[in-house]
C-alpha atoms as one frame of an Amber mdcrd trajectory, in Angstrom:
protein
  72.781  50.339 190.002  72.403  54.106 190.002  73.123  56.323 187.023  75.960
  57.967 188.983  77.752  54.644 189.250  78.084  54.328 185.489  81.673  54.667
 184.356  82.287  58.361 183.591  82.390  59.535 179.982  86.084  60.068 179.203
  87.404  63.040 177.285  88.355  60.739 174.470  84.799  59.388 174.299  83.393
  62.922 174.272  85.565  63.923 171.368  84.694  61.011 169.123  82.012  58.420
 168.633  84.503  56.181 166.833  86.480  55.217 169.971  87.608  51.563 170.090
  85.432  49.542 172.473  86.822  48.392 175.831  86.637  44.722 176.749  84.947
  45.152 180.144  81.140  45.491 179.983  79.739  48.037 182.435  76.279  48.387
 180.810  73.653  45.836 179.856  70.088  45.770 178.575  68.583  45.937 182.064
  70.608  49.036 182.955  69.733  50.614 179.593  65.988  49.957 179.989  66.056
  51.298 183.564  67.971  54.540 183.046  67.313  55.589 179.433  63.665  56.682
 179.995  64.819  58.859 182.933  67.046  61.057 180.745  65.761  64.637 180.558
  68.744  66.303 178.900  72.032  65.621 177.138  73.970  65.658 180.410  72.055
  62.571 181.505  71.939  60.962 178.061  75.612  61.253 177.115  77.033  58.919
 179.838  74.725  56.100 178.679  75.651  56.652 175.054  79.324  56.836 175.960
  79.205  53.522 177.841  77.466  51.806 174.942  80.213  52.966 172.575  83.152
  52.318 174.902  81.974  48.856 175.883  80.897  47.807 172.396  77.306  47.305
 173.553  76.283  49.456 170.558  76.859  46.274 168.511  73.836  44.713 170.138
  71.154  45.393 167.495  68.248  45.518 169.916  70.079  47.770 172.396  71.215
  50.006 169.534  67.645  50.268 168.259  66.469  51.316 171.736  68.969  54.158
 172.154  68.458  55.341 168.563  64.670  55.369 169.019  65.038  57.287 172.291
  67.361  59.845 170.659  65.019  60.484 167.715  62.023  60.859 170.049  63.819
  63.308 172.382  63.665  67.004 171.571  66.962  67.665 173.347  68.897  65.339
 171.014  69.874  66.913 167.695  69.152  64.899 164.563  72.854  64.972 163.634
  73.734  63.107 166.859  71.044  60.539 166.057  72.643  60.077 162.635  76.079
  59.518 164.248  74.527  56.860 166.492  72.880  55.294 163.431  76.211  55.193
 161.576  77.815  53.271 164.478  75.296  50.444 164.204  76.947  47.660 162.223
  73.992  45.360 161.630  71.026  47.686 161.290  67.694  45.954 160.855  64.538
  47.325 159.187  63.318  48.898 162.435  66.550  50.901 162.800  66.428  52.150
 159.188  62.747  53.058 159.616  63.470  54.897 162.884  66.042  57.124 161.200
  63.818  57.770 158.180  60.875  58.629 160.425  63.063  61.074 162.372  63.934
  62.937 159.165  60.283  63.098 158.116  59.180  64.347 161.541  61.780  67.129
 161.275  60.571  68.067 157.781  63.655  66.689 156.025  61.942  64.294 153.572
  64.798  64.397 151.048  67.212  63.011 153.656  64.792  60.158 154.323  64.788
  59.323 150.596  68.600  59.528 150.478  68.730  57.110 153.413  66.570  54.660
 151.460  69.067  54.767 148.573  71.807  53.876 151.073  69.592  51.101 152.411
  69.221  49.632 148.914  72.983  49.918 148.285  73.682  47.963 151.485  71.134
  45.290 150.523  69.144  45.917 153.700  65.620  44.525 153.775  62.784  47.095
 153.707  59.507  46.066 155.306  55.853  47.098 155.214  56.651  50.049 157.525
  59.488  51.360 155.311  57.449  52.141 152.226  54.667  54.144 153.889  57.412
  56.377 155.335  58.996  56.852 151.906  55.659  57.533 150.236  54.915  60.066
 152.987  58.270  61.756 152.262  57.316  62.052 148.570  53.931  63.533 149.558
  55.608  66.147 151.764  57.869  67.073 148.830  54.834  67.002 146.479  57.063
  64.952 144.178  54.994  62.587 142.046  58.106  61.534 140.079  59.859  60.235
 143.203  56.556  58.805 144.425  56.217  56.757 141.243  59.762  55.453 141.672
  58.923  54.273 145.207  55.660  52.819 143.907  57.643  50.732 141.388  59.890
  49.451 144.198  56.757  48.527 146.171  55.449  46.496 143.237  58.809  44.717
 142.811  59.100  43.855 146.512  55.507  42.631 146.768  54.244  45.101 149.380
  51.544  46.484 147.072  48.853  44.376 148.754  49.504  45.905 152.186  46.565
  48.211 152.976  48.774  50.618 154.981  51.060  51.008 151.965  48.064  51.413
 149.634  46.530  54.136 151.778  49.730  56.185 151.844  50.011  55.828 148.048
  46.424  57.099 147.646  47.310  60.102 149.815  50.567  60.757 147.909  48.856
  60.826 144.482  46.057  63.000 145.881  48.552  65.499 147.337  50.279  65.588
 143.927  46.868  66.416 142.352  46.678  63.111 140.457  43.241  61.950 141.553
  42.995  59.557 138.600  45.774  57.275 139.905  44.638  57.787 143.490  41.146
  56.572 142.524  42.520  53.607 140.545  44.466  52.468 143.613  41.410  52.933
 145.799  39.225  50.870 143.458  41.805  48.038 143.387  41.937  47.579 147.185
  39.976  44.384 147.977  39.235  45.279 151.592  38.867  48.978 152.344  39.399
  50.249 155.877  38.322  53.645 157.315  41.748  55.142 156.452  41.252  54.168
 152.795  37.902  55.950 152.654  39.226  59.011 154.504  42.296  59.204 152.210
  40.349  59.223 148.938  37.744  61.584 150.400  40.478  63.960 151.590  41.923
  63.898 148.062  38.656  64.983 146.473  38.183  67.620 149.177  41.680  68.967
 148.502  40.915  69.057 144.766  37.624  70.878 145.425  35.635  68.174 143.579
  32.403  68.361 145.561  30.484  65.965 143.306  32.926  63.049 143.594  33.601
  63.742 147.260  29.869  63.516 147.974  29.607  60.212 146.055  32.464  58.755
 148.131  30.975  60.105 151.354  27.560  58.596 150.559  29.180  55.191 149.823
  31.163  55.073 153.069  30.062  52.117 155.207  30.847  54.100 158.345  30.848
  57.893 158.188  33.203  58.883 160.937  33.727  62.381 162.317  36.942  62.866
 160.304  35.082  62.247 157.033  32.190  64.504 158.010  34.595  67.290 158.971
  36.260  66.994 155.552  32.876  67.383 153.859  32.014  70.453 155.959  35.336
  71.990 154.877  34.556  71.231 151.212  31.019  72.594 151.415  32.464  75.766
 152.907  34.962  76.193 150.077  32.319  75.609 147.399  29.713  77.911 148.936
  27.312  75.137 149.999  26.643  76.643 153.425  23.235  74.992 153.890  24.734
  71.545 153.224  27.574  72.242 155.654  25.114  73.297 158.387  22.939  70.228
 157.805  25.912  67.887 158.059  27.191  69.634 161.188  23.795  69.361 162.884
  23.513  65.649 161.972  26.880  64.772 163.524  26.319  62.517 166.559  29.715
  63.510 167.954  31.275  66.885 167.206  34.940  67.455 167.907  36.881  70.719
 167.865  37.576  70.337 164.120  33.819  70.061 163.414  33.117  73.405 165.082
  36.182  75.015 163.469  35.185  73.745 160.007  31.690  75.279 160.145  32.974
  78.552 161.637  35.504  78.711 158.783  32.694  77.910 156.330  30.723  80.934
 157.545  33.800  83.188 157.424  34.772  82.088 153.900  31.250  82.854 152.677
  31.187  86.323 154.288  28.680  85.278 156.987  30.754  86.905 159.687  28.018
  87.378 162.287  27.073  83.694 162.003  30.735  82.720 162.439  30.982  84.715
 165.672  27.655  83.369 166.982  28.787  79.772 166.412  32.118  80.483 168.100
  30.260  81.739 171.182  28.190  78.511 171.169  31.406  76.519 170.884  32.895
  78.237 173.936  29.625  77.965 175.875  29.520  74.204 175.194  32.961  73.831
 176.726  34.628  72.725 173.493  38.388  73.258 173.518  39.489  76.237 171.436
  42.734  76.263 169.437  44.628  78.991 167.599  43.198  77.971 164.192  39.574
  78.749 165.052  40.564  81.964 166.865  42.374  83.214 163.749  39.142  82.636
 161.786  36.900  84.538 164.213  39.416  87.392 164.434  39.140  87.708 160.661
  35.350  87.992 161.099  35.865  90.709 163.743  38.148  92.616 161.372  35.588
  92.365 158.553  32.794  93.643 160.803  35.059  96.257 162.458  33.910  95.142
 165.910  37.008  95.685 167.971  35.232  95.165 171.310  34.404  91.557 170.392
  37.999  91.150 169.266  39.194  92.369 172.658  36.947  89.841 174.437  38.422
  87.066 172.288  41.893  88.392 173.141  41.040  88.012 176.830  39.857  84.429
 176.251  43.078  83.590 174.405  45.189  84.884 177.286  43.036  82.973 179.785
  43.495  79.601 178.040  47.187  80.299 177.455  47.571  80.147 173.667  48.521
  83.793 173.074  52.149  82.923 172.272  51.298  81.403 168.873  52.797  83.694
 166.263  49.906  83.205 163.815  47.535  84.381 166.562  49.662  87.450 167.249
  49.567  88.253 163.544  45.773  87.845 163.481  45.412  90.219 166.438  47.715
  92.780 164.763  45.555  92.561 161.618  42.291  92.782 163.565  43.331  95.790
 165.672  44.781  97.715 162.718  41.732  96.950 160.523  39.527  98.412 163.259
  41.700 101.533 163.524  43.264 100.517 166.870  46.792 100.870 165.537  48.333
 101.558 168.967  47.029  98.213 170.274  48.498  96.495 167.208  51.820  98.290
 167.716  51.907  97.311 171.394  51.412  93.636 170.481  54.089  93.835 167.803
  56.625  95.462 170.117  55.946  93.003 172.966  56.075  89.825 170.860  58.809
  87.311 171.775  58.815  85.792 168.322  58.120  87.643 165.088  57.942  86.032
 161.675  57.749  87.580 158.217  53.956  87.772 158.418  54.233  89.763 161.668
  56.310  92.478 160.016  54.144  92.525 156.890  50.943  92.684 158.974  52.241
  95.663 160.949  53.305  97.504 157.788  49.875  96.861 156.246  48.258  98.031
 159.490  50.116 101.337 159.463  49.171 101.854 155.809  45.490 101.078 156.466
  45.511 103.753 159.173  47.221 106.276 156.881  50.541 106.225 158.779  52.667
 105.995 155.660  55.881 107.315 157.237  55.684 104.821 160.112  55.104 102.030
 157.624  58.183 103.095 155.646  60.342 103.321 158.795  59.314  99.786 159.778
  59.843  98.567 156.212  63.382  99.971 156.190  64.176  98.304 159.538  62.995
  94.825 158.520  65.642  92.105 158.961  64.402  90.467 155.752  61.964  91.644
 153.102  59.927  89.250 150.965  57.768  90.031 147.937  54.770  90.662 150.234
  56.751  93.357 152.109  57.699  95.176 148.912  54.208  94.802 147.455  52.536
  96.111 150.634  54.729  99.224 150.768  54.507  99.956 147.048  50.722  99.434
 147.044  50.433 101.600 150.165  52.177 104.489 148.461  49.873 104.136 145.429
  46.716 103.933 147.574  47.690 107.154 149.356  48.324 108.964 146.033  52.081
 109.103 146.598  52.871 108.006 143.094  56.432 109.339 142.845  57.398 107.277
 145.929  55.611 104.282 144.374  57.848 104.406 141.318  61.009 105.202 143.307
  60.493 102.170 145.576  59.720  99.955 142.596  62.974 101.023 140.960  64.824
 100.185 144.209  63.124  96.794 144.174  64.377  96.208 140.643  67.932  97.195
 141.572  67.864  94.541 144.300  66.856  91.908 141.772  63.476  91.125 143.367
  60.872  89.812 140.948  57.568  91.704 141.334  54.230  89.901 141.478  50.970
  90.906 139.790  49.790  92.925 142.826  52.951  95.043 142.794  52.704  95.622
 139.054  49.072  96.762 139.342  50.139  99.470 141.833  53.120 100.558 139.731
  51.117 100.736 136.500  48.472 102.737 138.378  51.186 105.175 139.501  52.439
 105.467 135.905  48.887 106.345 134.877  48.571 109.164 137.416  52.014 110.564
 136.613  51.686 110.114 132.843  54.906 108.064 132.996  54.224 106.232 129.744
  57.834 105.145 129.150  57.986 103.308 132.473  54.496 101.892 131.918  55.545
 100.507 128.551  58.717  99.075 130.114  56.595  97.278 132.732  54.339  95.876
 129.992  57.423  94.625 128.145  58.740  93.137 131.419  55.458  91.241 131.877
  55.679  89.764 128.367  59.380  88.952 128.634  58.963  87.116 131.942  55.808
  85.294 130.902  53.725  86.745 133.741  50.011  86.044 133.520  47.901  89.120
 132.822  44.936  88.549 135.122  41.762  90.657 135.240  43.243  93.266 137.599
  46.560  93.686 135.762  44.901  93.655 132.344  42.373  96.282 133.419  45.115
  98.475 134.903  47.222  98.263 131.733  44.224  99.138 129.534  43.425 102.049
 131.841  47.041 103.291 131.691  47.257 103.180 127.916  43.852 104.827 127.533
  44.755 107.608 129.977  48.027 108.176 128.136  46.139 108.390 124.832  47.614
 105.137 123.443  44.373 103.591 122.199  46.005 100.991 119.934  48.131  99.661
 122.804  45.066  99.459 125.029  43.145  97.502 122.378  46.113  95.149 121.995
  46.133  94.429 125.750  42.368  93.894 125.709  42.550  91.407 122.849  45.435
  89.563 124.532  43.714  89.254 127.914  42.230  85.770 128.184  40.179  86.489
 131.299  38.016  89.576 130.814  35.907  90.724 133.746  33.324  93.490 133.757
  36.066  95.879 134.964  38.110  95.047 131.830  35.214  95.956 129.544  34.508
  99.094 131.585  38.116 100.291 131.229  37.861  99.843 127.449  34.448 101.536
 127.085  35.392 104.493 129.300  38.816 104.796 127.670  37.488 104.835 124.099
  34.886 107.453 125.041  37.514 109.585 126.802  39.703 109.466 123.694  36.874
 110.660 121.432  36.187 107.262 119.822  32.539 107.382 120.818  31.223 105.112
 118.079  33.808 102.434 118.915  32.994 102.795 122.620  29.300 102.144 122.033
  30.179  99.242 119.723  32.204  97.617 122.493  29.255  98.073 124.851  27.096
  96.070 122.446  29.868  93.471 122.107  30.097  93.203 125.884  26.413  92.293
 126.117  26.747  89.779 123.255  29.569  88.069 125.187  27.215  87.565 128.119
  28.968  90.020 130.434  26.369  91.909 132.458  27.046  95.662 132.622  27.136
  97.345 136.027  26.775 100.902 137.315  30.276 101.878 136.141  29.578 100.572
 132.629  26.714 103.020 132.220  28.829 105.918 133.446  31.124 105.082 130.517
  28.244 104.702 128.037  26.545 107.936 129.108  29.963 109.614 129.102  30.442
 108.544 125.475  27.116 110.114 124.517  28.034 113.230 126.501  31.339 113.692
 124.643  29.594 113.858 121.257  26.241 115.373 122.205  24.227 112.216 121.445
  21.192 113.290 123.449  18.630 110.807 122.097  20.976 107.841 122.423  21.940
 108.973 125.898  18.265 109.093 126.933  17.741 105.571 125.545  20.692 104.148
 127.482  19.648 105.993 130.643  16.154 104.492 130.439  17.598 101.005 129.829
  19.484 101.100 133.143  16.241 100.359 134.998  14.005  98.889 132.297  16.466
  96.425 130.728  19.210  95.866 133.290  17.270  96.362 136.553  19.953  98.659
 137.985  18.977 101.604 140.163  20.541 104.770 138.653  22.776 106.617 141.104
  23.698 110.281 141.397  26.570 109.884 138.907  24.220 108.599 136.200  21.977
 111.601 136.725  25.058 113.822 136.687  26.064 112.411 133.280  22.586 113.121
 131.877  22.596 116.658 133.275  26.006 117.244 131.672  24.810 115.719 128.369
  21.736 117.987 128.265  23.687 121.014 129.450  26.446 120.656 126.846  23.751
 120.381 124.171  22.302 123.702 125.353  19.176 122.123 126.884  19.671 123.997
 130.142  16.049 124.145 131.288  15.551 120.386 130.779  18.842 119.733 132.621
  17.648 121.787 135.605  14.268 120.014 135.572  16.064 116.656 135.648  18.027
 117.787 138.711  14.823 118.852 140.440  13.229 115.436 139.690  16.116 113.325
 140.998  15.036 110.704 143.596  18.126 111.514 145.670  19.683 114.806 146.785
  21.798 116.075 143.872  25.478 116.449 144.671  27.525 119.551 143.984  29.149
 117.899 140.944  25.745 117.630 139.231  24.944 121.301 139.894  28.513 122.110
 138.833  27.960 120.455 135.436  24.951 122.710 134.869  26.925 125.768 135.987
  29.652 124.934 133.437  26.973 124.573 130.740  25.546 127.981 131.663  28.948
 129.590 131.138  29.484 127.728 127.853  26.104 128.767 126.407  26.117 132.288
 127.890  23.052 131.926 130.131  24.390 134.334 132.716  21.179 134.659 134.715
  20.807 130.925 135.328  24.580 130.676 135.817  24.567 133.415 138.464  21.621
 131.804 140.305  23.180 128.320 140.305  26.650 129.694 141.069  25.406 131.495
 144.181  23.591 128.324 145.261  26.722 126.207 144.818  28.879 128.575 146.846
  26.366 128.194 149.678  26.356 124.394 149.336  30.141 124.044 149.127  31.870
 127.268 150.229  35.328 125.626 150.066  35.126 124.556 146.409  37.481 126.722
 144.375  36.070 125.685 140.998  32.572 127.066 141.632  33.920 130.419 142.794
  36.098 130.633 139.692  33.240 129.680 137.312  30.921 132.276 138.832  33.717
 134.844 138.730  34.287 134.047 135.053  30.572 134.455 134.308  30.672 137.913
 135.898  33.888 138.738 134.022  32.348 137.780 130.682  29.554 140.292 131.409
  32.121 142.919 132.444  30.759 142.973 136.011  34.140 143.563 137.647  32.616
 144.615 140.962  30.972 141.182 141.251  34.259 139.532 140.246  36.035 141.338
 143.082  33.231 140.386 145.489  33.648 136.676 144.681  37.388 136.944 145.109
  36.973 138.651 148.459  34.649 135.811 149.551  37.365 133.338 148.511  39.926
 135.205 150.628  37.582 135.354 153.626  36.915 131.600 153.475  40.551 130.747
 152.711  39.588 129.289 149.325  42.606 129.102 147.023  42.192 128.577 143.296
  43.847 125.344 142.241  46.650 126.371 139.866  46.685 124.904 136.394  49.326
 122.181 136.223  50.486 120.261 133.161  52.763 117.221 133.172  54.883 115.839
 130.375  57.292 112.909 130.341  60.639 113.180 128.580  63.428 110.588 128.718
  61.730 108.744 131.574  61.384 111.879 133.751  58.028 113.563 134.440  58.187
 117.375 134.261  55.514 119.596 135.833  54.583 123.109 134.718  52.358 125.611
 136.514  50.712 128.592 134.873  53.304 131.389 134.570  56.063 128.996 135.671
  59.631 130.321 135.382  61.470 127.840 137.631  62.186 125.053 135.174  65.939
 124.426 134.577  65.400 124.903 130.818  63.199 127.985 131.141  65.368 130.068
 128.784  64.973 127.519 125.976  61.253 127.297 126.723  60.903 131.122 126.520
  62.603 131.117 123.100  60.329 128.310 121.913  57.265 130.248 123.169  58.359
 133.254 121.106  58.806 130.999 118.063  55.367 129.477 118.678  53.742 132.935
 118.943  55.242 134.048 115.601  54.281 130.866 113.750  50.752 130.857 115.184
  50.132 134.458 114.094  51.245 133.489 110.591  48.717 130.635 110.694  45.950
 133.089 111.644  45.716 132.417 115.387  44.248 135.223 117.513  44.264 134.845
 121.336  40.842 134.460 122.956  41.230 137.095 125.659  37.731 136.359 127.001
  39.423 133.502 128.863  41.270 136.029 131.056  38.987 137.143 133.861  41.127
 140.081 134.973  40.402 143.779 134.403  43.623 144.376 132.485  44.432 145.557
 128.958  44.422 143.221 125.936  48.217 142.959 125.613  48.563 141.808 129.215
  45.748 139.318 128.645  47.584 137.863 125.622  50.789 137.518 127.640  48.917
 135.788 130.486  47.254 133.417 128.020  50.545 132.408 126.442  51.970 131.353
 129.798  49.237 128.822 130.581  50.728 125.567 131.851  49.758 123.494 128.799
  51.479 125.927 126.434  54.667 125.758 128.550  54.479 121.953 128.429  53.955
 121.965 124.659  56.972 124.250 124.213  59.050 121.888 126.350  57.743 118.915
 124.331  58.804 120.571 121.068  62.309 120.974 122.528  62.754 117.546 124.126
  60.890 115.136 121.854  61.278 114.396 118.181  58.685 113.433 115.575  56.912
 111.108 115.024  56.665 110.723 118.826  53.492 112.545 119.964  53.771 115.255
 122.599  51.775 113.791 125.530  50.489 116.136 128.233  48.234 115.721 131.261
  46.380 118.779 132.587  44.781 118.790 136.044  42.000 121.186 134.973  39.764
 121.546 131.938  41.657 122.960 128.961  40.595 126.523 128.193  39.238 127.610
 124.786  42.381 129.552 123.904  44.796 126.703 124.702  42.578 124.308 122.754
  42.626 126.581 119.732  46.385 127.217 120.085  47.125 123.469 120.296  45.291
 122.918 117.001  47.373 125.606 115.319  50.629 124.288 116.859  49.936 120.747
 115.611  49.713 122.110 112.070  52.454 124.768 112.225  55.055 122.372 113.728
  53.702 119.190 112.108  53.480 117.442 115.497  50.767 115.274 117.011  49.745
 116.493 120.474  47.822 114.308 122.905  46.439 116.301 125.823  44.359 114.832
 128.648  42.438 117.318 130.744  40.174 116.678 133.736  37.357 115.320 131.546
  38.722 113.785 128.358  41.475 113.447 125.769  42.202 115.822 122.948  44.174
 114.354 120.049  45.445 117.311 118.000  46.642 116.539 114.487  47.178 118.831
 111.501  44.985 121.613 112.877  42.046 119.537 114.115  41.041 117.865 117.382
  39.439 114.492 118.041  36.736 116.183 120.152  35.520 118.046 117.067  35.454
 121.177 119.251  32.713 119.686 121.435  33.994 119.452 124.975
């Protein structure tokens, strides 16, 4: 009988699966067995189903089990239709219940499988030795040990606990739920272990990263199959035992695709990228089938090595074997191309993709940001159909990495308005932006947010918070964060040591360096920049020499140009100019302009105009675009009254297009960061600021302040010099701070350049005359002004 001869599906039958059966049978088991396997779509399947319902043949348990099994195995039949078929079966046996449960598990609906079991128990249906492995598997998928234990209790009550298939799934469930103790107890109680038992317990230890116990199990295995060996290669890769992984791979009598993939992944995880690529080429040459998993790994190696040509060859192989449609592969190619600077290739892939997931969008945004295309990244971010925490974090971090700190904070505030909870990576970027913008109020709010929401302060976040507080002059807050950080890395100690030194607490800084070594934390190159910087800030020449010598002798670290630069600055500030120059001449590497610049600054400070002129001329030749060196040399000439030379330097600056960086001071008030330039008259409150400047000038004269007009390198009269001095950016910021903040809140200012002698002296007088603490951070260090004195003790 042909399929066409089956009685047509009536409209009534189409509309409901609860139609009353007809008496005449037009379908039987033979017809069902013949035509059911031929169904390729619903149009062919529905007439058979309809006849079974209309004729009542659905009541035949075996026939019902056949059509249900076919429906659950067919991709063109929706699970809801399978459930409707299941609900029509009046006398469902264990096989039918198991079929429906298995269908839910295969479609990643484990909770529905567990709900079906509850219905099975309510109807007093009999579970069998195939039912419980399915239920235990559902609990494993849900990573629900509580539900798994409930099923385990049912297994014990029904007597299926001795079935090895059930036992193996229980071992796997407990292992997935990270309870290796119970998994091992079950394993040890099994009287006869089969290969699945050994593989299950081994996989559990591998998943837990317990190399020692995994190796003991592996060594005890009566038959070490390829699956077990592959698991061990994976574990050795994760735990850094590359030699062991290679040995095991080479000893394998039969290597499958997973074996090759596991060792390639092992190399990639342990940063042996060239070895990973070489093994992949061997894999291809040996004719081993390649899947998308191993290609993703080797593309990561290509990205790390920045070898885009190899990546392109792999792309060609992927297209040739026909696996390019996998979305995770597309994402890997986008990442590889963008990491290698081939952003147009990445964009072309992204635009041509048939299917994009969240990772695709995030990868493309990250790619644009890596290539410096911030605007394109933002346009794509704004057009995303959905944004997850990774999307927000990538864009916020991108802004911070490209020094666009105002946009960093603005986007973070938008994120907050949308109720999205930031992760630690996002917070690190935002706190970093607060540091650069001196936005202490927002930084403190973020710290409070972290505590309120119980977020873990890891090494990166802790270090960033310490750095923020130190660079905002809040030493006590920084120390509090340091003490409260459970996990302290070398970067955490470095932030503390550098921060204390920058804030003038040199003795405390050096104490913490000693404490760091006592705690067993090995200092690195950055640590010694902080230690030498501490000595530099207080002129501790002998101690600085001792620490400099210890870099090589005690800690076996090769000093770099920055360490030499610190020593040159230390000697120069102390007036030991000849020794500083000799140290530069003896450096094992070419001195950078910053090192020569430190000596030039020392020459100006100590009035050695001849050496200053010689070094200044040399620096202008080395770096003709550096505004600071031109200005320092010009100032040296001005202090000698050599105005012709001053004009010559300024003409050179004009010819080379060198523009002096204007002095800029920032101050935060009521959550808003205000910027002032020297001579600024554009601030909305400029009239109030002018009045406050007049008040400051009167009070300072009463206190005995006299402007240091030597700081003005212009050939103008003294009165004009005084006026120019009093409109320096830091004085404008202080005036604004006196208006907009109230005691005892300190006036906190960040200056982009080194504070001049006159502003330093004026700030001391202002702190006493107005009874206000002033915390000013310039390019090199902090100055804490209080009651007429400064934390730097006038040594800066």
